[in-house]
KEMARMI-558511 format. One record per residue (C-alpha): residue in three letters; x, y, z. Coordinates in steps of 0.5 Angstrom, whole numbers, plus 2048, in hexadecimal, padded with zeros to 3 digits. Layout:
residues N
ALAXYZ;...
//
This chain:
residues 824
MET8928A7896;ALA8998A9897;THR89C8AD891;VAL8A38AD890;LEU8A78B288B;ILE8AD8B3888;CYS8AD8B8885;ARG8B48BA882;ARG8BC8BA882;PHE8BF8C1883;PRO8C48C187E;ARG8CC8C0880;LEU8CB8BC886;SER8CA8B5885;ARG8C68B488D;VAL8C18BA88C;THR8BA8B788B;THR8B48BB88E;PHE8AE8B6892;SER8A88B8893;THR8A28B3895;THR89B8B5896;ALA8978B089B;LYS8908B089A;CYS88A8AB89D;LYS8868A7899;ALA87F8AA89B;GLU87C8AA893;SER87D8A788C;GLY87D8A8885;SER87D8AF882;SER87C8B388A;ASN8828B088B;ARG8868B1885;LYS8848B7885;GLN8878B988D;GLU88E8B788A;LYS88D8BC885;GLU88C8C188B;GLU8918BE890;ASN8968BC88B;PRO8968C0884;GLU89E8BE883;THR89B8B6882;ALA8958B887E;ASN8998BC878;SER89D8B6878;GLY89B8B5871;THR89E8AF86E;GLU8A48AE873;SER8A48A7875;VAL8A48A587C;ALA8A689E880;THR8A189D885;ILE8A289988B;GLN89E897890;LEU8A0895897;LEU89D89289D;ASP89D8978A3;PRO89F8958AA;LEU89B8918AE;ASP8968948B4;TYR89B8998B2;ARG89C89E8B9;VAL8A28A48BA;LEU8A48A28C2;TYR8AB8A58C6;ASN8AE89F8C8;PRO8B489E8CC;SER8B48988CF;ALA8B48958C7;TYR8BC8988C9;ALA8BD8908C9;LYS8C388E8CC;SER8C888B8C7;ARG8C68848C8;ALA8C18858C4;ALA8C18828BD;SER8C18868B7;LEU8B98868B4;GLN8B98838AE;HIS8B58878A9;ALA8B08858A2;ALA8B288789C;GLY8AB88D89C;ASN8AD88F8A3;SER8B08968A0;GLY8AB89789C;GLN8A68978A1;ALA8A989D8A4;LEU8A68A189F;GLY89F8A08A0;ASP89A8A38A5;THR8938A38A4;PHE89189C8A8;THR88A8998A9;SER8898958AF;SER88C88E8AB;GLY8928928AB;THR8928908A4;ALA8908968A0;ARG894896899;VAL89889D897;GLN89989F890;HIS8A08A288F;THR8A18A7889;PHE8A88A9885;ARG8AB8AC880;THR8AF8A887E;ALA8B48AE87B;SER8B68AD883;SER8B68A6883;GLN8BD8A6888;ALA8B88A988D;LEU8B48A188C;PRO8B489D892;PRO8B689788F;VAL8B389388B;ARG8B388C891;ASN8AE890894;ALA8A989188F;LEU8A388C890;PRO89E88A88A;LYS89788B88A;PRO89388688E;LYS890880888;ARG88E87988A;LYS89387588B;PRO89486D88A;PHE892869891;LEU89A867892;GLU89C86E891;GLN896871896;ASN89986D89B;ILE8A086F89A;SER89C87789B;ALA8998748A0;ASP89F8738A4;PHE8A28798A1;SER89E87D8A4;ALA89D8798AB;ALA8A587A8AB;ARG8A58828AA;THR89E8838AF;LYS8A48808B4;GLU8A98848B2;GLU8A588B8B3;ALA8A28888B9;GLU8AA8878BB;LYS8AC88E8B8;GLU8A58928BB;LYS8A888F8C2;ILE8AF8928C1;GLU8AC8998BF;THR8A68988C5;HIS8A889B8CC;ASP8A789D8D2;SER8A98A48D2;LYS8A78A48DB;GLU8AA89E8DC;ASP8B089D8D7;PRO8B48A38DB;ARG8B389F8E2;ILE8B78998E0;PHE8BC89A8E5;GLN8B78998EC;ARG8B68928E9;GLY8BF8928EB;ARG8BE8918F3;PRO8B98918F7;GLU8B98978FB;TYR8B689A8F5;ARG8AF8978F8;SER8AE89C8FD;LEU8B08A18F9;SER8AC8A18F3;TYR8A589F8F1;ASP8A68978EE;LYS8A08978E8;PHE8A388F8E8;ASP8A088D8EF;PRO89C8888EF;VAL8968898F3;ASP88F8848F5;THR88A8868EF;LEU8858888F4;PRO87E8848F1;LEU87888A8EF;GLU8738888F3;GLU87788A8F9;GLY8798918F5;ASP8738928F4;SER8718908FB;ILE8768978FD;LEU87389B8F8;HIS86C89A8FB;SER86E89B903;VAL8718A2901;ALA86B8A38FE;GLU8668A2904;CYS86C8A5909;GLU86E8AA905;GLY8738AF909;SER8738AA910;GLN8788A590E;SER87F8A6912;PRO8868A890E;GLY8888A090F;THR88289E90B;ILE8828A3907;THR88A8A0906;ASP887899905;TYR88289B900;PHE88789F8FB;HIS88C8988FC;LYS8878938FB;LEU8848978F4;SER88B8978F2;ARG88B8908F1;LEU8868908ED;PRO88688C8E6;VAL88A8928E2;GLU8858928DC;GLN87F8948E2;HIS88489B8E4;ALA88189F8DF;ALA87A89E8E1;LEU87C89F8E8;VAL87F8A58E8;SER8798A88E5;GLU8748A58E9;PRO8708AA8EE;ARG8718A68F3;PHE87A8A68F3;ASN8798AD8F2;THR8758AC8F9;LEU87A8A98FC;CYS87F8AD8F9;ARG87C8B38FD;CYS87C8B1902;ALA8848B0902;VAL8848B8900;LYS87F8B9907;ASN8838B490C;ILE88B8B6908;GLY88E8B990D;LEU88C8B3912;PHE8908AE90F;SER8968AC910;THR89B8AC90C;SER89D8A590A;ASP8958A4909;LEU8958AB905;ILE89A8A8900;ASP8968A1900;ILE8918A68FD;LEU8968A98F8;LYS8978A28F6;ALA8918A08F5;CYS88F8A68F1;VAL8968A38EC;ARG89389C8EB;LEU88D89F8E9;VAL88F8A48E5;VAL88D8AB8E7;PRO88C8AF8E3;PRO8928B48E5;THR88D8BA8E7;HIS8888B68EA;PRO8858BA8F1;LEU8888B58F6;LEU8908B68F3;ASN8908BE8F4;ALA88E8BC8FC;CYS8938B78FC;GLU8998BB8F8;ASN8978C18FD;GLU8978BD904;PHE89D8B9902;CYS8A18C1901;ARG89F8C3907;ARG8A18BC90B;VAL8A88BC907;TRP8AB8BD90D;ASP8A98B8910;MET8AA8B290C;ASN8B08AF90B;LEU8B48AF904;ASP8B18A8901;GLN8AA8AA903;LEU8AC8B18FF;LEU8AF8AD8F9;LEU8A98A88F9;VAL8A48AD8F8;ALA8A88B18F3;ASP8A88AA8EF;CYS8A28AB8F0;TRP8A08B18EE;ARG8A48AF8E8;CYS8A08A98E5;LEU89B8AC8E6;GLU89D8B28E1;ARG89B8B78E6;SER8A08BD8E6;VAL8A18BF8ED;PRO8A78C48EC;SER8A68C78F4;TYR8A58C08F7;LEU8AC8BF8F3;SER8B08C68F6;ILE8AE8C38FD;LEU8B18BC8FC;PHE8B78BF8F9;SER8B88C58FE;TYR8B78BF904;ALA8BD8BA900;ASN8C28C0900;MET8C18C1907;HIS8C18B8908;TRP8C78B7902;LYS8CC8B5906;ASP8C78B0909;LEU8C58AC901;THR8C78A5900;LEU8C88A48F9;PRO8C18A08F7;GLN8BE8A88F9;PHE8C28AB8F5;VAL8C28A88EF;GLN8BA8A98F0;LEU8BA8B08F1;VAL8BE8B28EC;TYR8B88AD8E7;ILE8B48B28EB;ILE8B88B88E9;GLY8B88B68E1;GLU8B08B48E1;GLY8AE8BB8E4;ARG8B38BE8DE;ARG8B68C28E3;SER8BD8C48E7;PRO8BE8C68EE;ALA8C48CB8ED;ASP8C58C98F4;LEU8C78C28F4;ALA8CC8C28EE;GLN8D18C28F1;LYS8CF8BD8F6;VAL8CC8B88F0;GLU8D38B98ED;SER8D88B68F4;MET8D18B18F5;ILE8D28AE8EE;LEU8DB8AF8EF;LYS8D88AA8F6;TYR8D48A58F4;LEU8D78A58ED;ASP8DA89D8ED;SER8D589B8F1;PHE8CF89D8EC;THR8CC8978E8;LEU8CC8998E0;GLU8C589B8E0;GLU8C58A08E6;VAL8CB8A38E2;GLY8C68A48DC;ALA8C08A68E1;ILE8C48AB8E3;CYS8C78AE8DD;LEU8C08AE8DA;GLY8BE8B18E0;LEU8C38B78DF;PHE8C28B88D9;LYS8BA8B88D9;SER8BC8BE8DF;LEU8C28C18DA;SER8C68C18E0;GLY8CD8C38DF;ILE8D28BE8E0;SER8D98BF8E1;ASP8DE8BC8DB;HIS8E28B88E0;VAL8DB8B58E3;MET8D98B28DC;ARG8E08B08DB;LYS8DF8AC8E1;ILE8D98AA8DE;ALA8DB8A98D8;ASP8E18A48DA;ARG8DD8A08DE;VAL8D889E8D8;SER8DD89E8D3;LEU8E08988D7;GLN8DA8948D8;MET8D68978D0;GLU8D688E8CF;ASP8D188E8D6;MET8CC8938D6;SER8C68958D2;THR8C58998CC;TYR8BF89D8D0;ALA8C489F8D6;LEU8CA8A08D1;VAL8C58A58CD;ASN8C48A88D3;VAL8CC8A88D4;LEU8CD8AC8CC;LYS8C78B18CD;MET8CB8B38D4;LEU8D18B28D0;ARG8CE8B78CA;TYR8CC8BC8CF;THR8D38BD8D1;ARG8D78BD8CC;MET8DB8B88CE;ASP8E08B48CA;HIS8E18AF8CC;LEU8E58AA8C7;PRO8E68A38CB;LEU8DE8A38CC;LEU8DE8A68C5;LYS8E18A18C2;GLU8DE89B8C6;LEU8D889D8C4;GLY8DA89B8BD;LYS8DB8948BF;VAL8D68928C4;ILE8D08968C0;PRO8CF8958B9;THR8CD88E8BA;ARG8C88918BE;ILE8C58968BA;PRO8BF8918B6;SER8BC8908BE;ILE8BB8978C0;ASN8B789B8BF;ILE8B68A18BA;GLN8B78A68BF;GLY8BC8A38C2;ILE8C08A28BC;MET8BF8A98BB;HIS8C28AC8C2;ILE8C88A78C0;THR8C88AB8B9;LEU8C88B18BC;THR8CD8B08C1;CYS8D28AE8BC;SER8D18B48B8;SER8D08BA8BD;LEU8D78B78BF;HIS8DA8B88B8;HIS8DC8B08B9;PHE8DC8AC8B3;ASP8DC8A58B4;GLU8DA8A08AC;GLY8D789A8B0;ILE8D389E8B5;MET8D08A28AE;ALA8D089D8AA;ALA8CB8998AF;VAL8C689E8B0;ALA8C589F8A8;THR8C58988A7;SER8BF8978AC;LEU8BC89E8AB;PRO8B689C8A5;SER8B38978A8;LYS8B289B8AF;VAL8B18A38AB;ALA8AA8A28AC;TYR8AA8A28B4;CYS8AF8A98B4;ARG8AC8B08B6;SER8AD8B58B2;LYS8B28B78B8;ASP8B68B18B7;ALA8B68B18AF;ALA8B88B68B0;LYS8BE8B68B4;PHE8C08AF8B0;LEU8C18B48AA;TRP8C58B98AC;SER8CA8B58B0;PHE8CB8B08AA;GLY8CC8B78A6;CYS8D08BA8AC;LEU8D58B58AC;ASP8D58B58A4;TYR8D48AE8A5;GLU8CF8AA89E;PRO8CE8A389F;PRO8CF89D89A;ASN8C789D899;GLU8C78A589A;GLU8C18A4895;GLU8BC8A0899;PHE8BF8A58A0;TYR8BD8AB89D;SER8B78A9899;SER8B48A789E;LEU8B58AC8A4;ILE8B38B189E;ALA8AD8AD89E;GLN8AC8AE8A5;MET8AE8B48A5;HIS8A88B68A0;ARG8A38B18A4;LYS8A48B68AB;LEU8A48BC8A7;HIS89E8BE8AC;GLU8A28BE8B2;PHE8A88C48AF;GLY8A28C88B0;LYS8A38C78B8;PHE8AB8C58B7;PRO8AE8C98B2;GLU8B58C88B4;HIS8B38C18B2;LEU8B38C28AB;LEU8B98C78AC;THR8BD8C28AE;GLY8BB8BC8A9;LEU8BC8BF8A2;LEU8C38C48A6;GLY8C58BC8A6;LEU8C38BB8A0;ALA8C68C189C;PHE8CD8BF8A0;VAL8CD8B989B;GLY8CB8BE895;ARG8C48BA895;PHE8BE8C0895;PRO8B68BD894;GLU8B38C1890;GLU8AC8C3894;LEU8AF8C189B;ILE8B38C8899;ASN8AE8CC896;TYR8A98CB89D;ALA8AE8CC8A1;LEU8B18D389E;ARG8A98D589C;ASP8A78DC8A1;GLU8A28D78A6;PHE8A78D28A8;VAL8AD8D88A8;GLN8A78DC8AD;LYS8A78D58B1;THR8AE8D68B3;ARG8AD8DB8B7;GLY8A88D88BB;SER8AD8D28BD;LYS8B28D28C3;TYR8B98D18BE;GLU8BC8D78BA;LEU8BA8D58B3;LYS8BC8DB8AE;LYS8C38D88AD;ASP8C18D18AC;LEU8BB8D48A6;PHE8C18D88A4;THR8C68D38A2;LEU8C18CF8A0;SER8BE8D489A;LYS8C58D6898;SER8C88CF897;VAL8C28CE893;GLU8C38D488F;ILE8CA8D288D;GLU8CA8CA88D;CYS8C38C988A;PRO8C38CF884;SER8BB8CD881;TYR8B78CD887;GLN8B18D0886;GLY8AE8D088D;SER8AE8D5894;HIS8B48D9896;LEU8B58DE89C;PRO8B38E589B;PRO8B98EA899;GLN8B88EE8A0;LEU8B98E88A5;SER8BE8E58A1;GLN8C38EB8A2;GLU8C08EC8A8;ILE8C38E78A9;THR8C98E78A5;GLU8CB8ED8AA;MET8CA8E98B0;VAL8CF8E48AE;LEU8D48E98AC;ASN8D48ED8B2;PHE8D58E68B6;ALA8DA8E48B1;GLU8DF8EC8B2;GLN8DE8EA8BA;GLU8E08E38BB;ILE8E28E08B5;TYR8E58E48B0;VAL8EA8E78B7;ARG8ED8E08B8;PRO8F48E08B9;GLU8F68DA8B4;ILE8F08DE8AE;VAL8F58E48B1;GLU8FB8E18AF;ALA8FA8DF8A8;THR8F68E58A6;SER8FC8E98A9;LEU9028E58A6;LEU8FF8E489F;GLN8FD8EC89F;SER9048EC8A0;MET9068E789B;LEU9018EA895;GLY9038F0895;GLY8FD8F489A;PRO8F78F489C;GLU8F48F4896;TYR8F68ED894;VAL8F28E9899;LYS8EB8EA89C;ASN8E98E68A3;HIS8E28E68A2;MET8DC8E08A1;ILE8DC8DF89A;LEU8D68DB89B;PRO8D38DF8A2;HIS8CD8D88A3;THR8D28D38A4;ARG8D58D78AA;SER8DD8D68A9;SER8E18DD8A7;ASP8E68DC8A0;LEU8EC8DF89E;GLU8EB8E0897;VAL8F18E2892;HIS8F18E388B;LEU8F78E0886;ALA8F88E287F;MET8F98DC87A;ASP9028DE87B;GLY9018DE883;HIS9008E5885;PRO8FC8E7889;ILE8F78EC887;PRO8F48F188C;PHE8ED8F188C;ASN8EB8F4894;LEU8EC8FA893;LYS8E88FC899;ASP8E78F789F;PRO8E58FA8A6;ILE8E78F48A9;ALA8EF8F48A7;ASP8ED8FC8A8;LYS8EB8FB8AE;LYS8EC8F48B2;LEU8F38F28B0;LYS8F68F98B2;ASP8F38FA8B9;ILE8F08F28BB;GLY8F88F28BE;VAL8F88EA8C0;SER8FE8E78C4;LEU8FF8E18C2;THR9018DE8C9;ASP9038D68CB;ASP8FD8D58CE;LEU8F88D88C9;MET8FC8D38C4;SER8FB8CE8C8;GLN8F38CD8C9;LEU8F48CF8C1;ILE8F78C98BF;LYS8F48C58C4;GLY8ED8C88C5;ARG8E98C78CA;SER8E68BF8C8;SER8EE8BC8C9;SER8F48BB8CB;GLN8F78B88C5;SER8FC8BC8C0;PRO8FA8BE8B9;VAL9008B98B7;GLU8FE8B48BC;VAL8F68B58B9;GLU8FA8B58B2;ASN8FD8AE8B3;GLU8F68AB8B6;ALA8F38AD8AF;ARG8F88AA8AA;THR8F88A48A8;PRO8FF8A08A7;GLY8FF8A28A0;GLN8FE8A98A2;GLU9058A88A7;ARG9098A68A3;ARG9078AA89D;GLU90A8B08A2;GLU9108AC8A6;ALA9138B28A0;ARG9108B88A2;THR9158BD8A4;PRO9118C18AA;CYS9128CA8A8;THR9188CC8AB;GLY9188D38A9;ASP91D8D38A3;ARG9188D489B;ALA91E8CE898;ALA91C8C889E;LEU9158CA89C;SER9168C9894;GLY9168C2894;GLY9118BE890;ALA90E8BA897;LEU90C8C1899;ILE90A8C3893;ALA9068BC892;ASP9038BD899;ALA9018C4897;ARG8FD8C0891;SER8F98BD896;GLN8F78C389A;VAL8F48C6894;GLU8EF8C1894;PRO8EE8BE89B;LYS8EB8B889B;SER8E48B789F;GLY8E08B289B;ARG8DF8B0894;ARG8DB8B6892;LEU8E18BA892;GLU8E38B988C;ALA8E88BE888;PRO8E58C5887;PRO8E48C787F;SER8E88CB87B;LEU8EB8D087E;ALA8EA8D5878;LEU8E48D887A;ASN8DE8DA874;ARG8DD8E1876;GLN8E48E2879;PRO8E88DD875;ARG8EF8E1877;VAL8EF8E087F;VAL8EF8DA884;LYS8EC8DB889;LEU8EE8D9890;ALA8EA8D6896;ILE8EE8D589C;GLN8EC8D28A2;VAL8EF8D38A9;SER8EC8CD8AC;ASN8EB8CB8B3;ARG8EA8C48B7;ASN8E28C68B6;HIS8E28C68AF;TYR8E48BF8AF;CYS8E28B78B3;TYR8E58B58BA;CYS8EB8B48B9;SER8EB8B28B1;LYS8EC8B68AB;ARG8E58B68A8;LEU8E28BC8A7;LEU8DB8BD8AA;GLY8D58BF8A5;LEU8D58C68A6;HIS8DB8C78A4;CYS8DA8C189F;LEU8D48C589B;LYS8D88CC89D;ARG8DD8C9898;ARG8DA8C6893;GLN8D58CC893;LEU8DD8D1892;ARG8DE8CC88B;HIS8D78CE888;LEU8DA8D5889;GLY8E18D3886;TYR8E58D588B;VAL8EB8CF88D;VAL8EA8CD894;VAL8F18CD897;GLU8F18CB89F;LEU8F68CE8A5;PRO8F58C78A9;PHE8F48C88B0;TRP8F98C28B1;GLU8FE8C68AC;TRP8FC8CE8AE;PHE8FC8CE8B6;PRO9028CB8B7;LEU9058D08B3;LEU9038D68B6;LYS9088D58BB;ARG90E8D48B5;THR9128DA8B3;ARG90E8DF8AE;LEU9148DC8A8;GLU9118D58AA;LYS90A8D88A9;LEU9098DC8A3;SER90E8D68A0;TYR9088D28A1;LEU9038D689F;HIS9078D8897;TYR9068D1896;LYS8FF8D0898;VAL8FD8D6894;PHE9038D688E;ASN9018CE88D;PRO9038CC886;VAL8FE8C8885;LEU8F88CD886;LEU8FC8D1880;SER8FC8CA87C;ARG8F58C887C;THR8F38D0879;GLY8F78CE873;
//
């Protein structure tokens, strides 16, 4: 039985819920089962008379979790029509052989907002009239067909799908092994006759005869292959081949290897050891087609052959100019499957891509991107942009699998190719229902990694995901939560969307011991949008789990720190685990040391700090620091009295004493150009702003007077209205007007947290704030601060203007009449 318990809602945070899941096998019944329930879930045992809602759901039929790139279907595929109960099915994880086991879910009605929709609930079975039984049978048949179709989408051959490009040209037949190549089936009697001959004439067969035996035996019916490989007489044949390995011609040796592929010989078989050694010895006597075919066979056998691949890459390097287009694509495929990138081939690979780019099929473009991605091969922005240029023009004709491979490389190179991203928003939403869960994850992750927000894509993902959530790995669920949180997007079906993913995170809890980064990734994504599932957080902050994070290949301390401190601020009633104070202090010092070296000294922040000190009366009136170190960005803190006068509070500021006096940053034209344009875009801040504006915003801002250095020119109502909008920048519907500025403990002080933002705080080419910075500003308001922003599209251009213009701008930001009027 799977029991889902929603514990309570934290005060002052409407979307904060807790979710706990306990999965059990119903091995016993009666009092022993009830006793076990009390031991495993004491909160349920002690719930007393509190009302509960019980929902019984059917599980997915014959459920299996499989990775399925081939299911990234083309856009021609029609959207699947889901029956009423499908979303509920994703919550089940206990199955019988018939695939119809029932799972009971129990929810506290105090948090009914997180309940799955009532339409997914199925009543307990009871006897029905004959007509109703017939209707029910028809409905069950329809559901069975639909489940089979869904299973087909999620099921695939992970070895064959990356090889789809090989079907596009006949030349690949000589470069690769084709498991779909038809062969005449050998009768069982003839196979037995061959094995009998092997036993009688052991050691006397010629190399040609041995090769012929292997070829014929590989044509036995597939269901006989496993028995054949374990047959002693077949092992005798293998020993004969090993004994004569040096006598085979190269073509005969390749035929034996292909027979081993067809028979699915284990990758550690002694015959394969001998074959690998012999092929390594013969490499320089073989042609490139043979070398690539042998490498392809090793891949089909799932045998790691680093020595052979090293020699192959050296051979290819020496004969690079002779490579044909199919040979090059097959080589990149082999590089990717070998998960290693030969450094001496990097430049040559780029030149070959540019040479053949217009001649590649779209599947070959996808195969090249996948090979580069798997081997972690670097590629220049120029080449990646050329690939993206072609894909953006032909995306409609591209299979989704190939397209997803391009997106993986786009994400790896952090290439913000706007034409491709815009075309993606037109093409991909209609395909989402027919794409498997890993494909959808990669599309979503690409958008969030590139900070590209497209509501059409995100809404389509959110709509399709609940019915597919049972197929999510722990990684998939975590990446979905991260992506939606990073882009600060809560879809129209947000409760169904988030509850299904949180439930899946509970079901995959056993995987997080091996992959702790996935749990933290998902929890941070939830925190960005103000959701804090208590039991998952408690699990993540336990000492045992914190110790597991130390063994991860990723640095997870800062993620733990961000999660723990966020819970402290936003969930005051949380009673679970916290980071040890010593570890929190260690991470705080690490973050602050980094900030002193990399953040506080940024020219745009230094200039704002210096000017504010001049304007307010000295270093004691401004503090350049991290109010919230766990949010990893700096603040300029200013205190104002109710009458608007600044209040000195920074009586000892080592940063002000040391950094501001000594760094000597020169604001050169080149530096300013980098600050304004950024690495990833050639647009100016004005162009970015104009593109992000709505027509209404453009009309409202036409009358705005630009900065001229004259205070009188800046005192008009237009600028005051602009300042009002900047005190609380629009970054999503959850950033509401702050509470009264008159704090309980300091009723006569207004604390300003001035944000010197940059383009990396926002979605690409927009004014949509990213999730981490939404979290930061929300938490600053929780602590009583008033957030004032110096947005990069205003402040960075001003850095080139006169000192008086900058002071005038800062004066109206800090002494905005709206601030003081709201504190009265």
